[in-house]
KOLNU-385026 format. One line per field, with one value per residue (C-alpha): x, y, z; residue number from 1. Coordinates in steps of 0.5 Angstrom, whole numbers, plus 2048, in hexadecimal, padded with zeros to 3 digits. Example, Ala and Ser with C-alpha at 12.3 -4.5 7.8 and 13.67 -1.06 7.14 Angstrom:
east <- 819, 81B .
north <- 7F7, 7FE .
up <- 810, 80E .
i <- 1, 2 .
end
This chain:
east <- 7F1, 7F4, 7F3, 7F8, 7F5, 7F9, 7F8, 7FE, 802, 808, 80B, 812, 818, 81C, 81D, 816, 813, 819, 817, 811, 80F, 814, 810, 809, 80B, 80C, 805, 802, 801, 804, 806, 807, 80F, 80F, 813, 813, 81B, 820, 825, 829, 828, 82C, 828, 82B, 82C, 832, 832, 832, 82E, 82D, 82B, 824, 826, 82B, 826, 820, 824, 827, 820, 81E, 826, 828, 82E, 833, 832, 832, 83B, 83C, 83A, 83B, 840, 83F, 83F, 841, 83D, 83D, 844, 840, 844, 841, 844, 848, 84B, 84B, 84A, 846, 846, 83F, 83F, 83A, 839, 839, 83E, 839, 833, 835, 838, 838, 835, 834, 82E, 82D, 831, 82E, 825, 827, 82A, 823, 81F, 823, 821, 81A, 81A, 81E, 818, 814, 811, 80E, 813, 810, 816, 814, 80D, 80B, 806, 802, 7FC, 7F6, 7EF, 7EA, 7E4, 7E0, 7E3, 7EA, 7F0, 7EF, 7F4, 7F9, 7FB, 801, 805, 808, 80D, 80A, 802, 7FE, 7FA, 7F5, 7F9, 7F2, 7F4, 7F2, 7F8, 7FC, 803, 806, 80D, 810, 814, 815, 811, 80B, 807, 802, 802, 800, 7FB, 7F7, 7F9, 7FE, 806, 807, 80C, 80D, 815, 816, 815, 819, 81F, 823, 829, 82F, 835, 83B, 83F, 847, 84C, 852, 850, 854, 84F, 850, 84A, 843, 83F, 841, 83C, 83F, 83C, 840, 83F, 83E, 838, 833, 82E, 82F, 836, 83A, 83B, 841, 83E, 844, 843, 846, 84B, 84D, 848, 845, 83D, 83E, 838, 835, 82D, 829, 821, 81E, 81B, 823, 826, 82A, 829, 82E, 832, 830, 832, 838, 83B, 83B, 83E, 843, 844, 844, 849, 84E, 84E, 84D, 852, 84E, 84E, 855, 854, 850, 854, 857, 852, 84E, 848, 843, 83B, 837, 836, 82F, 82A, 823, 81D, 81D, 816, 818, 812, 810, 80B, 809, 802, 7FD, 7FF, 7FA, 7F3, 7EF, 7F3, 7FB, 7FE, 805, 80B, 813, 815, 80E, 80B, 80F, 815, 819, 81E, 81E, 826, 82A, 827, 825, 820, 822, 821, 819, 817, 818, 815, 810, 80F, 80E, 80A, 804, 807, 803, 7FD, 7FC, 7FA, 7F6, 7F3, 7F1, 7F1, 7EA, 7E9, 7E9, 7ED, 7EA, 7ED, 7EA, 7F1, 7F6, 7F5, 7F9, 7FF, 800, 7FF, 804, 808, 808, 80A, 810, 812, 80D, 813, 81A, 818, 815, 81C, 821, 81D, 81E, 826, 825, 824, 82A, 82D, 82B, 832, 839, 83A, 834, 838, 83E, 83A, 837, 83C, 841, 83D, 83B, 843, 846, 83F, 83F, 837, 835, 83A, 836, 82F, 830, 832, 82C, 82A, 82D, 82E, 827, 825, 82B, 828, 820, 81D, 825, 822 .
north <- 606, 609, 611, 616, 61E, 625, 62A, 62C, 627, 628, 623, 623, 625, 629, 630, 633, 62E, 62E, 636, 637, 632, 636, 63C, 63A, 638, 63F, 641, 63E, 636, 62F, 62C, 626, 625, 61E, 61C, 615, 614, 613, 618, 61B, 618, 619, 61E, 621, 628, 62D, 62E, 636, 639, 641, 647, 647, 641, 645, 64B, 646, 642, 647, 648, 643, 644, 63E, 640, 640, 639, 638, 63D, 637, 631, 634, 636, 63E, 640, 648, 647, 643, 643, 642, 63F, 63F, 63B, 63F, 63D, 644, 646, 649, 64A, 64D, 650, 64F, 656, 654, 64F, 64A, 648, 643, 63C, 635, 630, 628, 627, 621, 626, 62C, 629, 626, 62A, 62E, 629, 629, 631, 630, 62A, 62D, 634, 62E, 62D, 624, 620, 619, 616, 610, 612, 611, 615, 613, 616, 61B, 61A, 61E, 620, 625, 62A, 629, 625, 623, 61E, 61A, 612, 610, 60A, 60A, 607, 601, 603, 606, 60C, 613, 619, 61D, 626, 62C, 62E, 62A, 62F, 629, 62A, 622, 625, 625, 61F, 621, 61C, 620, 625, 621, 61E, 626, 626, 62C, 628, 62A, 627, 62C, 62A, 631, 633, 62B, 62A, 624, 624, 620, 620, 61D, 620, 61F, 61F, 623, 629, 630, 636, 63D, 63E, 640, 63B, 63A, 639, 637, 637, 633, 632, 62B, 62B, 631, 633, 62E, 632, 62E, 630, 62F, 632, 632, 62F, 62D, 629, 62B, 626, 629, 628, 627, 627, 628, 629, 62B, 62E, 626, 62A, 62A, 624, 621, 619, 615, 616, 617, 61C, 618, 618, 61E, 620, 61B, 61D, 624, 623, 621, 625, 62C, 630, 631, 62A, 628, 62B, 624, 61F, 619, 61B, 617, 616, 616, 611, 612, 615, 618, 61B, 61F, 623, 62A, 62F, 635, 63B, 63D, 637, 637, 637, 63A, 634, 637, 632, 633, 630, 62E, 632, 632, 633, 634, 62D, 62C, 631, 632, 637, 636, 63D, 63C, 63C, 63C, 637, 638, 636, 637, 63D, 63D, 637, 63B, 641, 63F, 639, 640, 643, 63D, 63D, 644, 643, 63C, 641, 648, 640, 63D, 645, 645, 63D, 63D, 638, 63A, 63E, 644, 644, 63F, 642, 646, 643, 642, 64B, 64C, 647, 64A, 650, 64E, 649, 64B, 651, 64C, 646, 64B, 64D, 648, 643, 649, 649, 641, 641, 646, 63F, 63B, 63B, 63B, 642, 645, 643, 645, 64C, 64C, 64C, 64F, 655, 655, 654, 65A, 660, 661, 663, 65D, 659, 65C, 65C, 655, 655, 658, 651, 64C, 64E, 653, 651, 655, 65C, 65B, 662, 664, 669 .
up <- 81E, 823, 821, 825, 826, 825, 823, 81F, 81C, 816, 811, 811, 815, 810, 812, 80F, 814, 81B, 819, 818, 81F, 822, 81F, 822, 829, 829, 827, 82C, 829, 82B, 823, 822, 81E, 81A, 816, 812, 813, 819, 81B, 81A, 811, 80B, 807, 800, 7FF, 7FD, 805, 805, 80A, 806, 80A, 809, 80D, 812, 813, 816, 81B, 81D, 81E, 822, 826, 822, 81E, 824, 823, 81C, 81D, 821, 81D, 815, 810, 80E, 807, 805, 7FF, 7F8, 7F4, 7EB, 7E4, 7DE, 7D8, 7D6, 7DD, 7DE, 7E6, 7EB, 7F2, 7F5, 7FC, 801, 804, 80B, 80E, 814, 80E, 80B, 80E, 80A, 80F, 80D, 80D, 812, 817, 815, 816, 81A, 81E, 81D, 820, 827, 827, 826, 82A, 82F, 82E, 831, 82B, 82A, 825, 823, 81D, 819, 819, 811, 80E, 807, 808, 809, 80B, 809, 80C, 80B, 805, 80A, 80C, 813, 814, 811, 811, 813, 816, 81D, 820, 81B, 81D, 818, 81C, 819, 81B, 81C, 81D, 81A, 816, 813, 810, 80B, 80C, 808, 804, 7FB, 7FB, 7FE, 801, 804, 7FD, 7F9, 7FD, 7FD, 7F6, 7F7, 7F4, 7EC, 7E9, 7E2, 7E0, 7DE, 7E5, 7E9, 7E9, 7EA, 7EE, 7F1, 7F6, 7FA, 800, 7FE, 805, 804, 800, 800, 7FF, 7FF, 804, 7FE, 7FB, 7F5, 7EE, 7E7, 7E0, 7DB, 7D5, 7D6, 7DB, 7D8, 7DA, 7E1, 7E5, 7EA, 7F2, 7F7, 7FC, 803, 80A, 811, 812, 809, 807, 800, 7FD, 7F7, 7F2, 7EC, 7E9, 7E3, 7E1, 7E0, 7D9, 7D7, 7DA, 7D4, 7D5, 7D4, 7D9, 7E1, 7E7, 7E9, 7E1, 7E0, 7E7, 7E6, 7DF, 7E2, 7E8, 7E2, 7DD, 7E1, 7E3, 7EA, 7EA, 7EB, 7F3, 7F4, 7F0, 7F4, 7F9, 7FE, 7FC, 802, 802, 7FB, 7F6, 7F7, 7F3, 7F4, 7F2, 7F3, 7F1, 7F1, 7F2, 7EC, 7EC, 7F2, 7F3, 7F8, 7FE, 802, 803, 80A, 80E, 80B, 80A, 805, 806, 804, 7FF, 800, 7FC, 7F8, 7FA, 7F8, 7F5, 7EE, 7EA, 7F3, 7F4, 7FD, 800, 807, 807, 803, 808, 80F, 80C, 809, 811, 814, 810, 810, 818, 818, 814, 818, 81E, 81A, 817, 820, 823, 81E, 81E, 815, 812, 80C, 806, 808, 80D, 809, 805, 807, 806, 7FF, 7FF, 803, 800, 7FA, 7FD, 800, 7FA, 7F3, 7F1, 7F3, 7F0, 7E8, 7E8, 7EA, 7E5, 7E0, 7E2, 7E0, 7DA, 7D8, 7DB, 7D4, 7D1, 7D0, 7CD, 7D2, 7D8, 7D6, 7D4, 7DB, 7DF, 7DB, 7DB, 7E1, 7E4, 7E0, 7E1, 7E9, 7E9, 7E6, 7EB, 7F0, 7EF, 7EE, 7F4, 7F7, 7F3, 7F5, 7FC, 7FC, 803, 806, 803, 804, 808, 806, 800 .
i <- 1, 2, 3, 4, 5, 6, 7, 8, 9, 10, 11, 12, 13, 14, 15, 16, 17, 18, 19, 20, 21, 22, 23, 24, 25, 26, 27, 28, 29, 30, 31, 32, 33, 34, 35, 36, 37, 38, 39, 40, 41, 42, 43, 44, 45, 46, 47, 48, 49, 50, 51, 52, 53, 54, 55, 56, 57, 58, 59, 60, 61, 62, 63, 64, 65, 66, 67, 68, 69, 70, 71, 72, 73, 74, 75, 76, 77, 78, 79, 80, 81, 82, 83, 84, 85, 86, 87, 88, 89, 90, 91, 92, 93, 94, 95, 96, 97, 98, 99, 100, 101, 102, 103, 104, 105, 106, 107, 108, 109, 110, 111, 112, 113, 114, 115, 116, 117, 118, 119, 120, 121, 122, 123, 124, 125, 126, 127, 128, 129, 130, 131, 132, 133, 134, 135, 136, 137, 138, 139, 140, 141, 142, 143, 144, 145, 146, 147, 148, 149, 150, 151, 152, 153, 154, 155, 156, 157, 158, 159, 160, 161, 162, 163, 164, 165, 166, 167, 168, 169, 170, 171, 172, 173, 174, 175, 176, 177, 178, 179, 180, 181, 182, 183, 184, 185, 186, 187, 188, 189, 190, 191, 192, 193, 194, 195, 196, 197, 198, 199, 200, 201, 202, 203, 204, 205, 206, 207, 208, 209, 210, 211, 212, 213, 214, 215, 216, 217, 218, 219, 220, 221, 222, 223, 224, 225, 226, 227, 228, 229, 230, 231, 232, 233, 234, 235, 236, 237, 238, 239, 240, 241, 242, 243, 244, 245, 246, 247, 248, 249, 250, 251, 252, 253, 254, 255, 256, 257, 258, 259, 260, 261, 262, 263, 264, 265, 266, 267, 268, 269, 270, 271, 272, 273, 274, 275, 276, 277, 278, 279, 280, 281, 282, 283, 284, 285, 286, 287, 288, 289, 290, 291, 292, 293, 294, 295, 296, 297, 298, 299, 300, 301, 302, 303, 304, 305, 306, 307, 308, 309, 310, 311, 312, 313, 314, 315, 316, 317, 318, 319, 320, 321, 322, 323, 324, 325, 326, 327, 328, 329, 330, 331, 332, 333, 334, 335, 336, 337, 338, 339, 340, 341, 342, 343, 344, 345, 346, 347, 348, 349, 350, 351, 352, 353, 354, 355, 356, 357, 358, 359, 360, 361, 362, 363, 364, 365, 366, 367, 368, 369, 370, 371, 372, 373, 374, 375, 376, 377, 378, 379, 380, 381, 382, 383, 384, 385, 386, 387 .
end
């Protein structure tokens, strides 16, 4: 079997993997970035690039490109089961965009390649190689040929069904911490520049979203925590029913649906494990880093990708790829995300019934102080370092 050797490889070229590879390049590495697909490719998602994401894009020098391909949203519109409507604007303009992942992910890959990252697509990684208690390689199929890729460090960025996570036995799958979601697109939809989130009595304990994109395209989807998903209806049937019965679904009636309804798995950070073993770090969805309730995964993927590049640099500098060094990764990650996961998971519990959601939305709408507090939680990245 042919052997390929590299110091660092990154499995998965979504935003987390692509940005991680760029940070690695800037750290002095020559990383090999791999993905099983050929880009551009479809990736089911809500398609929102939040303030966390745009902060890192600005740091990388990639933000202006997003502004050219994305549609700016000004925040969220939230509705309750009794149809109360609440607008919560983001505190800063130019920080939130909606862009199809087919376009956004390809953009990130191209920016990484432009920085000198070696990218190989259509590479299927199907196993890891352990030696002396350390991950030191992967088995893969490259251009129809089975090969071994040897390395000193691997970053698992291969998404919510991560092969790397499964092979290192860090693939939690708790019903209370995993959401089942689906989305499709509608054409020629007139919307205000706000991401709509609808809590409807016939969809609870899940919610429906409508996110506006360029050229009147609209990303429409819904999701439930898996332990609360009621059997008997498919996700698509729930969505079709909502469109026909909700006053907020009226703007979609008679509009053309584009492409198929596609579902996926969202593993939230409330179940995240250490995500490190000797020679390996998991980032993003591969490490269950998605925010509870909001379902935001792009920002955490890019943040953990940057953290992984920094810890990898330290491991090489100290010539130590054991947990003595790699344990710094979960320590730093938890300092950033631990309190956020806890507070948002607690907020998620307030959306369990129609009465609870009505009361929650009314309280925010009627009390400016409560609304300001909610705004700080939802757009937390805009307030960090200012208090």
